[in-house]
C-alpha positions in Angstrom: 95.1 115.1 129.7 95.8 115.7 133.3 93.5 118.6 133.7 90.5 116.3 132.1 88.4 114.2 134.2 89.6 110.7 134.0 86.3 109.2 132.5 87.2 111.8 129.5 90.8 110.9 129.4 89.9 107.2 128.7 87.3 108.1 126.2 89.7 110.4 124.4 92.5 107.4 124.7 90.0 104.6 123.4 89.2 107.0 119.9 92.9 106.3 118.9 92.1 102.9 118.7 91.0 103.4 114.7 94.2 105.7 113.8 96.6 102.8 115.2 94.4 100.3 113.3 94.6 102.3 110.1 98.7 102.8 110.6 99.2 99.0 110.8 96.9 98.3 108.2 99.0 100.9 105.9 102.8 100.7 106.7 104.1 97.7 105.2 107.1 97.3 108.1 104.4 96.6 110.7 102.7 93.7 108.9 104.0 90.8 110.3 102.0 88.6 112.7 104.9 88.7 115.5 105.1 92.4 115.3 101.4 92.8 115.4 101.5 90.7 118.7 104.2 92.8 119.8 102.4 96.2 118.7 99.1 95.1 120.7 100.9 94.5 123.9 102.9 97.9 123.5 99.6 99.6 122.9 98.0 98.3 125.7 100.6 98.9 128.1 100.8 102.5 126.8 97.0 102.8 127.6 97.6 101.7 131.1 100.2 104.1 131.7 98.5 107.1 129.9 95.5 106.2 132.2 97.6 106.3 135.3 99.3 109.6 134.1 95.6 111.0 134.2 95.2 109.8 137.7 98.5 111.5 138.6 97.0 114.0 141.4 95.1 111.2 143.2 96.6 108.9 145.6 93.9 106.1 146.3 92.9 104.7 142.6 90.4 101.9 142.4 92.3 99.0 140.3 89.4 98.5 138.4 89.9 101.9 136.8 92.7 100.5 134.7 90.8 97.3 133.8 87.8 99.4 132.2 90.5 101.7 130.7 91.9 98.6 128.5 88.3 97.4 127.7 87.5 100.6 126.5 90.2 100.7 124.1 89.4 97.3 123.0 85.6 97.8 122.7 86.6 100.6 119.9 88.5 98.0 118.1 85.9 95.7 118.1 83.1 97.9 116.5 85.9 99.3 114.1 86.1 95.7 112.9 82.5 95.1 112.5 82.0 98.5 110.8 84.4 97.5 108.3 83.4 93.8 107.9 80.0 95.0 107.0 81.2 97.8 104.3 80.7 100.8 106.4 84.2 101.7 106.6 87.6 100.7 104.8 91.2 100.4 105.2 91.5 99.7 109.0 91.4 96.1 109.7 92.4 94.4 106.1 95.9 93.0 107.1 95.3 92.4 110.6 92.4 90.2 109.6 94.3 88.1 106.7 97.5 87.7 108.9 96.8 88.1 112.7 93.0 87.1 113.6 91.0 85.8 110.6 88.2 84.7 112.6 87.3 88.2 113.3 85.6 88.4 109.8 83.2 85.7 111.1 79.7 86.4 111.6 79.7 85.8 115.2 82.7 88.4 115.8 81.3 90.8 113.6 77.8 90.6 116.0 80.2 90.8 119.1 82.1 93.8 117.8 78.7 95.7 117.7 77.9 94.7 121.5 81.3 95.7 122.1 81.4 98.9 120.7 77.7 99.8 122.1 76.9 97.7 125.3 80.2 97.1 126.8 81.7 100.7 125.8 78.6 102.4 127.2 78.7 100.5 130.2 82.4 101.2 130.7 82.0 104.8 130.2 79.1 105.2 132.7 81.0 103.0 135.2 84.1 105.3 134.9 81.9 108.2 135.4 80.0 106.6 138.5 83.8 105.7 139.9 85.1 109.4 139.2 82.2 110.6 141.0 82.2 108.6 144.1 78.9 106.9 143.0 78.1 103.2 143.5 78.9 101.0 140.2 79.1 97.6 141.3 75.6 96.3 140.2 76.3 97.7 136.8 79.8 95.9 136.6 78.4 92.9 137.5 76.2 92.7 134.3 79.3 93.7 132.3 81.7 91.0 133.9 79.1 88.6 133.1 78.7 89.6 129.5 82.7 90.2 128.8 83.4 86.6 130.8 80.8 85.1 128.5 82.5 86.3 125.4 85.7 85.2 126.1 84.5 81.6 127.2 82.7 81.1 124.0 85.3 82.8 121.9 88.6 81.2 122.7 87.1 77.6 122.8 85.3 78.5 119.3 88.2 79.4 117.7 90.2 76.2 118.8 87.8 73.6 118.0 86.1 75.5 115.0 87.7 75.9 111.1 90.0 78.8 112.3 91.8 76.4 114.9 94.1 75.1 112.0 95.9 78.5 111.5 96.2 80.1 114.7 98.5 83.1 114.8 100.4 84.8 117.7 97.9 87.4 118.0 95.3 84.9 119.2 97.1 84.2 122.5 96.4 88.3 123.6 92.8 86.6 124.1 93.6 84.7 127.6 94.9 87.9 129.4 91.6 89.3 128.4 89.9 86.3 130.0 92.1 86.2 133.1 91.5 90.1 133.7 87.9 89.9 133.4 87.7 87.0 135.7 89.8 88.9 138.2 87.7 92.0 137.8 84.6 89.8 138.7 86.2 88.4 141.6 87.3 92.0 142.7 83.4 93.2 142.3 82.1 90.0 144.3 84.6 91.2 147.5 82.9 94.5 147.5 79.6 95.2 149.8 76.3 94.7 147.9 74.4 97.9 147.0 71.2 96.9 149.3 68.0 98.7 149.6 67.0 100.1 153.0 64.2 98.0 153.9 62.3 98.0 157.2 62.9 94.4 158.8 59.2 94.0 159.4 58.4 94.7 155.4 61.0 92.1 155.0 59.6 89.7 157.2 56.1 90.2 155.4 57.5 89.7 151.9 59.4 86.4 153.0 56.1 85.0 154.5 54.5 85.1 151.2 54.2 81.8 149.5 55.0 81.6 145.6 51.3 81.3 144.7 50.7 84.8 146.3 53.6 86.5 144.4 52.5 86.3 140.8 55.4 88.0 139.5 57.7 85.7 140.8 55.3 82.6 139.7 55.5 83.8 136.3 59.3 84.0 136.6 59.5 80.7 138.0 57.4 79.1 135.1 59.6 81.2 132.4 62.7 80.0 134.2 61.6 76.4 133.6 60.9 76.9 130.1 64.3 78.2 130.0 65.9 75.5 131.3 64.1 72.9 129.1 65.0 74.9 126.1 68.6 75.2 127.5 68.8 71.2 127.8 66.9 70.7 124.2 69.6 72.9 122.6 72.4 71.2 124.2 71.3 67.9 123.4 71.2 69.2 119.9 74.6 70.3 119.5 75.8 67.2 121.4 74.2 65.2 118.2 71.2 63.5 120.0 69.6 60.6 117.8 66.2 61.8 118.7 64.0 62.8 115.8 63.2 66.3 117.8 67.0 67.1 117.7 67.4 65.9 114.4 64.4 67.9 113.0 65.2 71.2 114.9 68.8 71.4 113.7 68.0 71.1 110.1 64.7 73.0 110.2 65.1 75.6 112.7 68.4 76.6 113.7 70.9 75.1 111.2 73.5 77.6 112.3 74.4 75.4 114.8 76.0 73.2 112.7 78.1 75.8 111.3 82.1 74.5 111.6 83.1 78.1 112.8 82.6 76.3 116.1 81.2 79.4 117.8 77.5 78.0 117.8 78.2 74.7 119.1 80.4 76.4 122.4 77.6 78.8 122.8 74.7 76.0 123.3 77.5 74.0 125.6 78.3 77.2 127.9 74.6 77.4 128.0 74.1 73.6 128.9 77.3 73.5 131.4 77.3 77.0 133.3 74.0 78.7 132.5 71.8 75.5 133.4 72.9 75.2 136.9 72.7 78.8 137.6 68.8 79.2 136.1 68.1 76.2 138.3 69.6 77.8 141.5 67.3 80.6 140.4 64.3 78.7 140.6 65.1 77.7 144.2 65.9 81.4 145.1 62.5 82.5 144.2 61.0 79.9 146.0 63.3 80.3 149.3 63.3 83.7 151.4 66.9 84.9 152.2 68.8 83.9 149.2 71.0 86.9 149.1 73.4 85.6 146.4 70.6 86.3 144.0 71.1 89.9 144.0 74.5 89.3 142.2 74.2 86.1 140.3 71.1 87.1 138.5 73.1 90.3 137.3 76.2 88.0 135.9 73.6 85.5 134.2 71.5 88.4 132.7 74.8 89.9 131.3 76.2 86.6 130.0 73.0 85.2 128.5 71.9 88.6 126.8 75.3 88.7 125.2 75.8 85.3 124.0 72.2 85.3 122.4 72.8 88.9 120.6 76.0 87.0 118.8 74.0 83.9 118.0 70.7 85.4 117.1 72.6 88.1 114.8 75.2 85.4 113.3 72.5 82.9 112.5 70.8 85.7 109.9 74.0 87.5 109.0 75.3 87.6 105.4 78.4 86.2 106.4 77.2 82.8 107.7 76.5 80.6 104.4 73.1 80.6 103.5 72.5 76.7 104.4 73.2 77.7 107.7 70.9 80.7 108.1 67.6 80.6 109.7 65.1 79.2 107.2 62.5 82.1 105.8 59.4 79.8 106.9 60.6 79.4 110.5 61.8 82.8 111.2 59.5 84.3 113.4 59.1 81.2 115.5 63.2 80.8 116.0 63.3 84.5 116.6 60.7 84.5 119.2 62.1 81.5 121.1 65.6 83.1 121.3 64.2 86.7 122.0 62.4 85.2 124.8 65.3 83.1 126.2 67.6 86.2 126.3 64.6 88.1 127.9 63.7 86.0 130.8 67.2 86.5 132.8 66.9 90.3 132.1 63.5 90.4 133.7 64.9 88.2 136.5 67.5 90.2 137.5 65.4 93.5 137.2 63.0 92.2 139.6 65.7 91.2 142.1 67.5 94.4 141.9 64.3 96.5 142.0 62.6 94.9 144.6 65.3 93.1 147.0 62.9 92.6 150.1 62.6 88.7 149.6 66.4 88.2 149.2 67.5 89.6 152.4 68.3 87.9 155.4 66.8 88.6 158.6 68.7 88.9 161.5 68.5 90.9 165.0 71.5 93.0 163.8 70.2 93.9 160.5 66.4 94.7 162.0 68.3 97.0 164.4 70.3 98.8 161.8 67.4 99.3 159.7 65.4 100.4 162.7 67.8 103.1 163.4 68.1 104.2 159.6 64.2 104.8 159.3 64.2 107.0 162.3 
């Protein structure tokens, strides 16, 4: 594997995940919770060592390469589980589900597995390619970081407070290092220079003199954010068992999945209420106030986080593994899906707007103006 490009080496390593799962599932001596935890640690350590071995000829290696290599492997594990739980394959996860991580059979984790195996895995492979060829990947990595951190901060508390918290196995604790690793990766990304467009200072100044009423797209996004904030508050009150008739009617007639005792939907709404809500509010301020460069980073984090949580929430609320009484009622299906899809779309559209047209969010200083002037000559 030394002669292969690093991204190809990681790709090949990640594809060994199904074979390892199949072996554990079919070799009886390995079917012990403590042994499974030890195997998991050993496998991930081996992945790191092999990834390092594939870079033996390079002296200056980005530490994020190893993070992406590990998460590429776990992404393939995730989609393998999802495919088995939905009946597309068999013989890979039976024992692991029953004795190590039974919550992986829940609708939430199945939908998370698809997101892992398609979105996360795709982003990771693209970022590894960008890294290996010396091209920028920071903005894409922030979307991934927001998504993977959101996954962990819903999964871990959801397991503990939900019905699976009564029978935690040693393998559960493997989730903690992944949360720490993903937060560390996000911190490393924030400490790196932004991928800024080269824009003349006079154009930046002209954009920042415009009020919100003369920027129709930003006006629409501001209104959409206000609607998103209202919906976040409302659903937060719903899962906190607000006694208002509207809250009572909504949870029983529109989204009964939020009552499911798996714990994940409740934690999802609380994450939106306590983490997404302040960011959404700050984004309204950022669209009204010029020079908020932090918008270029935090909108990417927010888009990745909300898109991921909404995918699992929407998918789980209609999945066959969710008890029928908790699924979205047929009569209200279109309304509920529309509201949830719009809720996921607004942060994504905001991030796209900030990334593609950065002038309003840049700071104007004499040094920047001089630098831009030189670059434009």
